[in-house]
C-alpha positions in Angstrom: 25.1 25.9 40.8 22.9 23.0 40.7 21.5 21.8 37.4 18.1 23.1 36.7 15.4 20.4 36.7 12.9 20.1 33.9 9.5 21.3 34.9 7.8 18.6 32.6 6.8 15.5 34.3 8.6 12.5 32.9 7.0 9.1 32.5 8.9 6.5 34.3 10.4 3.8 32.2 8.7 1.0 34.2 5.2 2.2 33.3 3.9 0.6 30.2 1.5 1.9 27.6 -1.9 3.1 28.6 -4.5 0.5 29.3 -7.1 2.0 27.0 -6.1 2.3 23.3 -7.5 5.3 21.4 -10.1 4.4 18.7 -9.8 7.7 16.9 -7.4 6.3 14.3 -9.7 3.4 13.5 -12.8 5.6 13.3 -11.0 8.0 11.0 -9.8 5.2 8.7 -13.4 3.9 8.6 -14.8 7.3 7.7 -12.1 7.8 5.0 -12.9 4.4 3.5 -16.6 5.1 3.5 -16.1 8.5 1.9 -13.8 6.9 -0.8 -16.5 4.3 -1.6 -19.2 7.0 -1.9 -17.0 9.0 -4.3 -16.2 5.9 -6.3 -19.9 5.0 -6.5 -20.8 8.5 -7.8 -18.4 8.2 -10.7 -19.2 6.2 -13.8 -15.6 5.9 -14.9 -13.3 3.1 -13.8 -13.8 -0.6 -14.2 -16.8 -2.8 -13.4 -16.4 -6.5 -13.3 -13.9 -8.5 -15.4 -12.3 -7.4 -18.6 -14.4 -8.5 -21.6 -13.1 -11.5 -23.5 -11.2 -11.0 -26.8 -12.8 -11.7 -30.2 -10.4 -14.5 -30.9 -10.8 -16.4 -27.6 -7.6 -16.7 -25.7 -5.3 -15.7 -28.5 -4.1 -12.1 -28.0 -4.4 -11.0 -31.6 -4.8 -7.3 -30.8 -1.8 -7.3 -28.6 0.3 -9.0 -31.4 -1.0 -6.4 -33.8 0.1 -3.6 -31.5 3.5 -5.2 -31.0 3.9 -5.8 -34.8 2.9 -2.2 -35.5 5.5 -0.9 -33.1 8.2 -3.1 -34.7 7.2 -2.1 -38.3 7.1 1.6 -37.3 10.5 1.3 -35.6 12.0 -0.3 -38.7 10.5 2.5 -40.7 12.1 5.1 -38.5 15.5 3.4 -38.7 15.3 3.0 -42.5 13.6 6.4 -43.1 10.8 4.7 -44.9 7.6 6.8 -44.8 5.4 4.1 -46.1 6.7 1.6 -43.5 6.1 4.1 -40.7 2.5 4.6 -42.0 1.9 0.9 -42.2 3.2 0.4 -38.7 1.0 3.2 -37.4 -2.1 1.7 -39.1 -1.4 -1.9 -37.8 -0.9 -0.5 -34.2 -4.0 1.7 -34.5 -6.1 -1.3 -35.6 -5.0 -3.3 -32.5 -5.6 -0.4 -30.2 -9.0 0.3 -31.7 -10.1 -3.3 -31.2 -9.1 -3.4 -27.6 -10.6 0.0 -26.7 -13.8 -0.8 -28.7 -14.3 -4.1 -27.0 -13.8 -2.5 -23.5 -16.0 0.5 -24.4 -19.0 -1.3 -25.9 -19.0 -3.9 -23.2 -19.2 -1.1 -20.5 -15.9 -2.0 -18.9 -14.1 1.3 -19.4 -14.9 4.4 -21.3 -12.7 5.2 -24.4 -15.1 7.8 -26.0 -12.4 10.3 -26.8 -10.1 7.8 -28.5 -12.9 6.0 -30.4 -14.3 9.4 -31.6 -10.8 10.5 -32.8 -10.1 7.4 -34.9 -12.8 8.0 -37.6 -12.3 11.7 -37.4 -8.6 11.4 -38.3 -9.5 8.9 -41.1 -12.1 11.4 -42.5 -9.5 14.2 -42.3 -7.0 12.1 -44.1 -9.5 11.3 -46.9 -10.5 15.0 -47.2 -6.8 16.0 -47.5 -6.2 13.1 -50.0 -9.1 14.1 -52.2 -9.0 17.9 -52.0 -5.3 18.4 -51.3 -3.7 20.1 -48.3 -5.9 23.1 -47.5 -4.0 26.4 -47.4 -6.3 27.5 -44.6 -6.6 24.8 -42.0 -9.6 26.5 -40.3 -11.8 25.0 -43.0 -10.5 21.5 -42.1 -11.2 22.2 -38.4 -14.7 23.5 -39.3 -15.5 20.1 -40.8 -13.7 17.9 -38.2 -14.7 19.4 -34.9 -18.5 18.8 -35.4 -17.8 15.2 -36.5 -15.6 14.6 -33.5 -18.2 16.1 -31.1 -21.1 14.2 -32.6 -19.1 10.9 -32.3 -17.9 11.6 -28.8 -21.2 12.4 -27.3 -23.0 9.4 -29.0 -20.2 7.1 -27.9 -20.4 8.5 -24.4 -24.1 7.8 -24.3 -23.6 4.3 -25.6 -21.0 3.6 -22.9 -23.4 4.8 -20.2 -26.1 2.4 -21.4 -23.6 -0.5 -21.6 -22.2 0.4 -18.1 -25.6 0.3 -16.5 -26.3 -3.1 -18.1 -22.9 -4.4 -16.9 -23.3 -3.0 -13.4 -26.7 -4.8 -13.2 -25.2 -8.0 -14.3 -22.4 -7.7 -11.7 -25.0 -6.9 -9.0 -27.0 -10.0 -10.0 -23.8 -12.1 -9.8 -23.7 -13.2 -13.4 -20.5 -12.7 -15.4 -20.7 -9.8 -17.9 -19.9 -10.8 -21.4 -20.7 -14.5 -20.8 -23.7 -15.7 -22.7 
């Protein structure tokens, strides 16, 4: 019996690639890039322009505060010191709040949820310190949720205004944050 031949036509090895390259891949990549840009333009999250400069010039004071807070908190965890852990958390929170506040109010990146949570947690701690730990935590939530919501929505609105101003500065070509 003779070996059965394949019915498919084989391309000879001496023939090279086709003379006309397909442009479908390039067209598809261009469409995907354009669609990605349209989606990005429709969002108001993300970053616009350069990161705003720090309050202390080129010295990264906030980053040092975050690092020091982590170190102090770590020491408190090892030595089982409650006060040391709280001090570490407060130092770290101050550094984080400065960085997020600077970015948020400059319109660089939205941190509405975090910035609304910080004063809400502080108010909750003050309420617990003054009135004692409530037996029914629903009363504490009844006070804290409206405070958080009010702060969140007002901070979100403030960010949108700052973002529009920042985007206009970037479009004009001037550097945001530079006076």
